[in-house]
N, C-alpha and C positions, 0 to 999 in steps of 0.2 A: 427488476428484482433487486432486493437488498438483502444482505446476509449478515449474521452476527451470532450472538449467543444469549441465552437467558439462564439465570441461576435461581433455583427455588428449592431449598434455601441455600444449599452448598454445592450441588451437583450442576455443572454447566451442561446445557443441551443446545444443539444447533437451532438457529432461528432464521427463517426465511420469510420475507414479506414481499407482496406483489402489488404494483400500482396498475390499475385498470383504466386510467385516464380520469378517474373521479376520486377514488379513495384507495388507501393502503389497507391490505388485509393479510393476516398470517396464513402462510401456506405450510401444510404439514411437511416436515423434513425428518428423515429417519435417523435413528441412533444406531451405532455399531453394537452388535451383540457382545456383551461382556465388557463394554467400555464404561468407565466411571465418569467420563465427561466428553462432550463433543462441542467443538467450536468452529464456526466458519468465519473466514477473514476476508475473502475476495470472491467476486463473481464476474463472469463474462458471458454475454448472450450473443450467439451468432444470429438467432432469430427468436421470435416469440415462443417457439416450441423446441429450442435447443440452447440450453444454458449449462455452464459448468461452474461449480462453486468449490473452493478449496479451503482447508484449514487444518485442524489436528484433532485427534482423539487420544484419550489417555486411559491407561489401565493401571493396575497396582504396581507394575514394574516397568512401564514404557510409555513414551509419547510417540505417536505415529502419525503419518500424514493421513489426511481425510479428503477425499474427492467425491462430490455428489453431482448427479446429472439430472436436468429437468427436460422432460420430453413433451412439455406442453400440458401435461396432466398431473404428473407426480415426480417427486424427487427420489432418486435411488442412489445407494452407495456404490461407488466403483472401486475396483482394486487399484491400489497405487503403491509404488515402492517407497522405501525409506533409505536415508543415508546410511552408509556402512560405517557406523561408529565402532571404534575399537573397544571402548570401555563403557560407553553410554548409549543407550537405545532411546534417542530422542530426536525427532524430526518434525519440523513445522513447515507448512506452506502458507504464504501470506497474500499472494496475488496470482491472478490468472488472466491471460489474454489470448483470444483466438483469432488467428489470421484467416482461417477458413473453418468449415465444419469438420475437416479432417486434420487440422493442425492447430494445436493450442500449446502454449507454454505456461507452466506454473513455476513460481520461484519462492524461495524461502531460505531455510538454513537447517543445519543439524549439528549435533555434538560429535566431532570426530575423535575427541579425547575428553576426559573429564573437565578440562579447563579450556579446550580449544573448540571454536565454533567455525564451521565452514559453510559456504553458500550451497544451496541445493536448487537444481534446475531439472524439471521433468517435462516430458513432451507427450502429447496425445496425437497419434497418427491415424485416428479413425477406428483403431482396433484395441489399442492398449496404451497405458501410461508407462513410460520408461525414463530412467535417469539419463540425462545428457551431460557429457563431460564439459567442464567449464574451467577456465584458468582462475587462479588466485593471485593476489598481489605478492610480491617477493617477501620471504621471511625477513624479520621475525613477526609477521602479522599473526595475531592470535584469534581475532574475532572478525569474521567476514559474513555479512548478511545482505541478501537481496530482498527488497521490500515491495518493489513494483515492477511491472513488465507491460510493454505496449507493442503490439504487432500490427504494422501497416499491411503486410502481406504475410503469407506463409514463409517466405524466404527473407523477411526483413523485420527483425524485432530488436528492441532494446530493453535492458533491465537496469535498474538503479538500486543503490543501497549504500553501504558503508563498510569500512575496514578499520580495525584498530590495532596498533602495534603493541606487542606483548610487553615490552620493556619501558614503554612511555605511557603512563596512565593519562587518559583524556585525549590522546592523540588520534582522534577519529577523523578519517578522511573520506571524501565521497568516492563511490565506486560505480562505474558505468561499464556495462558489457553489451556487445552487439552480436546478433546472429545474422549471418549472411546466407543462410540456407544450407550451409554445410558444417559450420563450426562457430562456437562462441569465442570472442576475443575481447580483451580489455581495451577500452577507449580512454585516452587521457581526459581527465575532468578536473576543473579547478576547485579550489577550496577558498573559503572566506579569507581575505587577505590578513596577514599578521602585521605586527605582533599582537594585535588586539583580539585574536581568536585562536583557539586551540582545538576546536572540534567542529567538523562539518559533516552533515549526513543528508541523504536524499530519501524521501519517503513516498513521493508520488510522481507519476510520469504519464504524459500523453503525447502521442505522435500522430500528426494529421497527414504527413507526407514523409517520404524517405529522407527528405532534406529539411524537415521541420519538426522538432520535438521540444517540449518544455518539461523540466523536472523541478520539483519543489521539495523543500525540507527546511532545515534550520541550522544555525551554527551557534556556538557558545563563545562568549567573549573571554578575554584573557583571565579574568578573575573567576570565571565559572559561575557567576551569579546571574547572568542574563542570557536568554535564548532569543535569537533574532531570525527573521525569515531569510530564506535562501532560495533563489530562483536561478536556474541555469537554462540556456537555450542552445539547441543544435541547429546549425545552419547548413548542414550537409558536409561541412569540412571540419568544424571544431566546436567544442562546447565552451561557452563563455558565461560568466556571471552577469545577470541582468539586475539592475537596481530594483529593489522591492521595499515597500513601506512597512513599518511596524505600528501597532496600535499605540496611540498616545497614552502615556502614563503606564504602559505595560512593561513589566520586567521579563515576561515570557511571551514571545510571539512565534508560533510554529505553524507551518503549512504541511498538511498530510496527504492532500489529493489535488489533482488538477485535471481539467477536461477542456480540450480545445476543439471548437467547432470547425475552425479554419485557421489560416495563418495570422489573422488579425483579430481573433476573438477567442479568449481563454478565460476561464474562471478557476480560482484556486480556493480551497477551504482549509480551515484548521481551527486554532483557538489562541486566545491571548489571556494573560493573567496579570493582575496588579499585586499579586501576593495574597489577596483575600478572596476575590471572586474571579472565576474563569469564564470567559464569554466567547461566543463564536467569532470567527474571523473569516471574512470573505474578501478576496481581491480579484480584480478584473484587469485583463490586458486588452487594450483597444487598438492594437496594432503599432502603438508608439511607446506606451508606458503602462506600468502596473499601478493601480490605485485601490485604496480600500473602499469597499461597497458596504453600506449599512446593512446589517443582518440582525434579525430578532433573536431574543433569548427567552427562555421559559421564565415566567414571572415567579420570583421567589427562589429560583434555583441558585445554588452556590457554584455549580459547574454546568456549562453548556458547551459542548464540543462537536465539531463536524469532522468525520473521518473519510467519507466516501462521496463521490460526485460523478454525475453523468449528465451530459448536455447534448441531446439530439439536435438542437437548433440554437440559434443565438438568443431566442426568447423563451427557451424552455430548458431549465436545469433542475435536477433533483439532487439534493444533498442529504446525507444521513449521518447520524451520530448518536449522542446520548446526552441526557441532562440528569443532574442529581439534586434532589430536594429532600431535606430531612433524612439523609442516609439511604434514600431509595433512588435507584438509578433506572431510568426509563428511556425507551427509544425516542429519538428526535429526528424529525424529517422537515426539511425546508425546501420550498419551491421558488424558483426565480422565473418570472414571466414578464 
């Protein structure tokens, strides 16, 4: 399953597509009654007949969380809570991961104040979605977002994202939190080494074992003019930065998703730009090092990007994103075999 949104011409509606082993096809997904827009951002499937997708829906006065469930035949909207904003009613879910059929975590963020953003974690216990308390970095942090989550089991999950200090523009740092079955806690995580960098963030996460996770994202150099890939690894004791390449000639190289089949085989996807054309970026870990793998782009497109990735085996990966040609943006899927 792949999820996202479509816009025709100005109202966004949820989009779900299914791969049957031969081809992709659109699967009907519902819209919330009274909503002015629906968007799906992440999906996790426990089995072929049990998937959860998360995102947001908007009305004239609010942005609220959106959760949908696939029972093997149809998608249906599920009730889901929203962050308790004091002055702003705005909540987003960006990713979901299920450790079992009765335990899923979804992560995102919400506006706690007009200018303050705090992370949001929700849990499915087999009956209902509820908000789970989670810590924030010390003040004066103003913006805290979680963008990816990965659950090895129901009692072992990790989530990644970023936090930004209120009084220091551009001072974005990586954020990693861990679920031990009872509570979420912040785990120390490194940032791209200075003084050549001012901003580090994580966007994708994949855990194959309790003691083996890979997270991907990007960091900005000191001048703020270039983005470079950032990959971090968890060995069961600590997170550390792993060397990762950037596209030759690119001023922007970012990774948004990662999928690991085992401890010696991972793929990561994103995009790179030379300032004129944006192209797909795929990197592979062979157990020793990360390297760039050639990936195709849509002919004539000014932008080709990959956002999502799933690898059921070392010789079978599906990646999804979009491409833009002549101001028209269309879905993009690529397969590695």
